[in-house]
N, C-alpha and C positions, 0 to 999 in steps of 0.2 A: 504494500500500500504506500502511495506517495502523495504529496501535495501537488497542486497545480501551480507550478512555478511561474508561468506566464501570467496567470490570474493574480497571484500575489503581487508580482511586480507592477502590473497595471494599476492595481488598487493603491499601492504605495505612491506611485507617481500621480494618480488622480487626487488623492487626499492632500498631496502637497500643494494643490491649488487653494486650499482653505487656509488663508493667512499668508499666501505667497508674497514674497518680497523680491527685490532685485537680486540678480545673480543666482537665482535658484534656491534661495533660502526661504525660511518660514518664520513668521511671527504669529503664533497661535496661542494666545494667552489663556489661562484658565478662566472658564466661565465667560468667555468673550463671544462676540458674534462669529468670529472665525472658528472657535471650537464648536459652537452650536452647528455651524455648517458641516463640520466633520462628523458630528453626531448624526445629522440627517443622512449622510452617506452610509454611516454604519447601520442605521436603522433600515435603509433601503436594501443594503446587502443582506441584512438579517431576514428581512421579509422575503427576498428572493429564495432563500434557503429554508423558509418555514421555521425559523428559529424564534425564540421568545425573548424580546427585549424588555428591560425594566431599569429603574433607577432607584437610588436610596436617598435618604435625607441629607447626606453629605455630598450629593451630586456625582456619585459614582455611576457609571453606565455598565449594565450587565446584559449579556446576550447568552441565552441558555439553550443548550441542546438537552432536552428532557431525558432523564434516565429512567430505568425500569422502576426504581424505588425513589419516588419524589421526596420522601421523608429522610432519605439517607444523607449524610454529610457530602456536600458537593466537592468536586475538584475544580479549582480556579486556575485559569491561565490568563496572562495579560501584562499590561504595563500602563502607559499614559499617552494621552493625545496632545497635551499642552507642550509648548516649546519655550525656549528662550526668545527674547526679542529679535535676535539675529541667529536663529537656530537653523537646523538642517532638516533633511527629509526622512531621517531614520530614527533619531533618538526618541525612544518611547513608543512612537507610532508603529515601529516595526514589530514590537512585541504584541501590540494589540491586534494588528492585522495577521500576524502569524498565528495567534490564538484563534481568531475568526476562521482562518483557513483550515485549521485542524477540525473545528466543528463542522464546517461545510463539507470537508472530505468525508467525514464519518456519516453525515446526513445523506450525501450522494450515494453512499454504499449501503444505506439502510442499516447501519450499525448503531444499535442503541446501547449506550454505556449503562453500567449497573446503577450509577448515580448521576445526578445532573452534572454536566460538564459545561463550564461557564467561562466565556471570554469577558474580561473586565477591563475597563478604562478608568483608572483611578483619577480622582479630581486633584488638580494642582500639585503634581509631583515636583515641578520645577521650582516653585516658590518665587518666580520672577515678578508676578503681579501681586500676589499675596504671600507674605512671609510669616512663618517658614514654610517650606515645601512639604510634600507628602501628606497633605491634610486628609485626603480621602482615605488612604490606607491606614493612617494613624487613628482616625475615628473608627473605621471598620474593625480594627484590631483592639479597640478599647483603650488606646493609649492617649487619646485626646477627647475632650468633651465637645459636643456639638455647639454649645454656647461659646466655648473658647474659640472655635474655628469661625463661627459666624461673626464674632466681634472684630476680626482682623480686617484692616482696610488697605486699599491700594493707594497709589500716589495721588489719585484724584478724590480720595475720601469715600469711595464706594466700598461698602462692607461686603464680606463674603455672604452674609445673610441676605443682603439686597440682591447680590448676583445670583444666589440660589433661587430667590423668588422669581427672577427673570428667567432662569432656566425652567422652572415649573410652568411659567406662563408660555414659554416657547414650546414645551412638550407636554401639554395638558393631559393627553390621553395615555401617557406612558405609565404603566403600572409600577407599584412599589415593590422592590425586592423583599421577600419575606423574612430574611435573616433567621431562618429556623435553627440552623446549627453552624458551629464553626466549620471551616473547610476541612476536608480530609487531607488536602495537599494543595500547594501552590507552586506553579512553575512560571518563570518569566524569561522570555527571550529578549536579547538586547545587543546592540553594538557594544564593542568593548570600551570605547572612548579612551583608548590607549593604543600603543603600537606593538605590544608583545606578540599577539597572534600573527599580525602581518609579518613581523620580523622573523618569526619562526615558521612562516609558510604553513600555518595551522588554521584550518577553517572553523574549528569548534573549540571553545573554551568551556571547561567544566568549572564553574565558579565555586571556590572554596568558602567564601564568605565576603563580608563587606567591612572595610576599616571603619573605626569609630569616628565620630564627628561632634564638635561643639560649634555653635554659632552664637554671636552676640551682636547687639546693636549698641553703639556707644554714642552718647551725646555729650559734647564738651561745651560748657557754658562760660563765656568770658565777659568782657565789657568792651563795647565799641568805643571808638574815639577817633580823633583826627590824626591822620598819618603823619602830619608835620608838627604837631604840638605836644603829643603825649610822649614823655621820655620813655626810652626802651625799658629801663628798670622798673617803671611804674605800670607797665602794660599787663593786662590779662588777656592775652592774644590766643584765641581758640586754635588758630592754625599752628602757632608755635608749639602749643601743648600737644597737638596732634603729631607734629613732626617728632617730638621727643618720645611719644608713645610708640609710634611706628618704628623708630630706630631701635628702641629697646626690645620690642617684640621680635623684629627681624634678627637682632643680634642674639638674644637669649633663648627665644623659643624656636625661631626659624632655623637656627643652626644646632639644635639639640642633638639630632642625628640625621642620617641620610633618609630616613623613612617619614619624617614629619612633613606635613603639608600645611603651610600657613599662607592665607590670602587675606589681604585687606582691600575692600572695594566699596562701591556705592557711597561715594562721598557727596555730601551737600554742605554748602558753605553760605553763611549769612553774615552781613548783608551782601557779600560778594561784589563789592565795589572797589575800584582801584586805589582810592585814597582813604579808606576807612578800615580801621583795625577790626578783624573778624570777631564777632562775639558769640557765634554758634557754629559748631561743626558736628555733623553726624556721619558716622561710617559704620560698616559692618565687618566683622572678623569671621573667617571660616578656618577652623583648625581641625586637622585630621591626623590620625595615627592608627596603625593596625593593632597596637598593643594597648590593652585597657589600662594597665597601671601607668604606663608612660603618658597616655592621653589625659588621665585624671591629674597627674602631676603637672603637665603642661597647661592644662586649663586653669588650675589654681595659680600657677606662676603668671599666666597672662592677666588674670584679674588683678593680681597684686601690682604688676607693672603698670597697668592702666591707671590705677588709683595713685600710685607713686609719682608717675611722670606727668599727671594732669595739672599739678600745682603750677601757678597759683589759681588756675581755673577750677571750677567745679566739674564733676563728671557724674553722669548717670549711666549705669551699666545694666543692660537688660539681656538676659540669656534667652535666645529665641528657640534653641533646640539643643538637645543632648542625646546622643545615641552611642551606646557602647558597641565595640566591635562584635560581630556575630559570625557564627559558623553555620553553614547550611547542612541539611539533612544527609547523612552518609548514604542511606539507601537510595535516595533520589539521585545523588551525585553518581552512584554506581550505575544506575539505570541509564543515565545520560551517556556515560562513558561507554557502556555496553552497546547502546544504540548507535553511537558514532562509529564504533568499530565495526558493527554489523553492516553499516552502510558504506564502509570503506573510507571514512573521514578520519584524518588524524585529529587527535584532541590533546589538550594539555590542561592541567589544573592551574587556575589563575585566581588571584585575589582581586576583588573589585575595589579600585581606588575611589570610585564615585559611589554616591548613595543611590539606592533604588527602593521602590515600594516593597520589594521582597524582604527588606530589613524588618519592616513592621509585621508582615505576614508570618515571618519566621517565629515570632513570639507566640502565635496561636495555632500553628499547624506546621507539619513538615514542609519545608520550602527549599527551592533550589533555582539556579539561574543557568541559562545557556548563553554564552557570548559568541558573536561572530566578529571577524575583523572589520575595522573601518580604516579608510585610506590615511596613512601617516599618523594614525591615532587621533585625528582631528574630530572634535565634536563641539556642540554649542557654537557652531559657525556655519555660514552659508556654504562653505566648501566641504562640509561633512558628506562622506560618501561611503557606501558599501556596494561591493560588486554583486551583480545578480546571482551568480553561482553561490556566493556565501549566504545571501538572503535565503535562497532555496534550501541550502544545506541546513541552516539553523532551524527553519520551519519543519523540514523533514525529520530532523532529530527530535524536535518537540513532539511531532505526531507520533513517532515511534516510541518515545518515552511514555507518553500518555497510554499508548496501547499496551506497553509492558506493565505499567502501573495498574491499569484496570483489567489486564488480562483479556484484551480484545483480539489478540492475535497470537 
């Protein structure tokens, strides 16, 4: 049994029109008109295959191939449809369409699984419109409350709650997902977003786990003043405080070891005038490490450095997310490796340096991920690319892994 590679590729290229930007990229923000357009495509494709679509209170989209026992715990496959503002055609959406292709293949062959098999598109994985990311999967797995998610706002002041209301108005006839049982398993296909598979000429990555991550939003509060009249020693310059904080973080945290990943981004400055001392600066920190103890130590050090280096300005530190490193299910990883070998694909075990919804699903059910190469490891960019043969290989391995798990072949 195999997937229809040409259909999967056509659908990937078609859905890239939803939120298309120059040079072949995609800007499909969570709960936006562009994502709603992608939902319409998904619903049309589900209808063609006589599959059952539904949504839940957190804005997750589910497409169901009914199983023989509708009360049994389902198996979920999927990823996300939202993108970065200058994203590509594969990050997230590949996993959703590969999951849909698995369901369609089984439906075309009149194969009914023992339990519901569900393709899911999680809400706001990227966190680019609403921070932090992975809201839909975090709520589904019981690790965030709906009230907490709904209160988050984008840069224009629109809350997640308001955007979810718009989603419900856009799809008024879409049934609610019943949430009867936790999943029996979760599988997610994704581009690697790194270059290890490509460098090793290896089409399939068996993901061992995901490195841990902390994110913060930092607000530095100083005092504005005239650039020509306030003495340097008397200034409470928010930008100068930020410079000291950034230097200390890069020096003491960023150089901790070769595995640490430290990123400072999303800076806003006020009043942002050429002859006025800045009195407010906001920025975000993304800190990652594969070892839990080291990550905890580095997070504590980061918070200490921020408070120490902010003087004489005030600082407000808000932790947006905290996720410990996780390891994926050994049985599922073995099934993926076996299926890759059976289909003649080389595979290798690989740690995910990027975060994924599978991190949250792993807390409530056996979970695993399948990686495919992406050109030069580039992702979150308009030049993001995956070769058609790798797209097909990952989806075929996903199909075969599902069949092995559910004993369909």
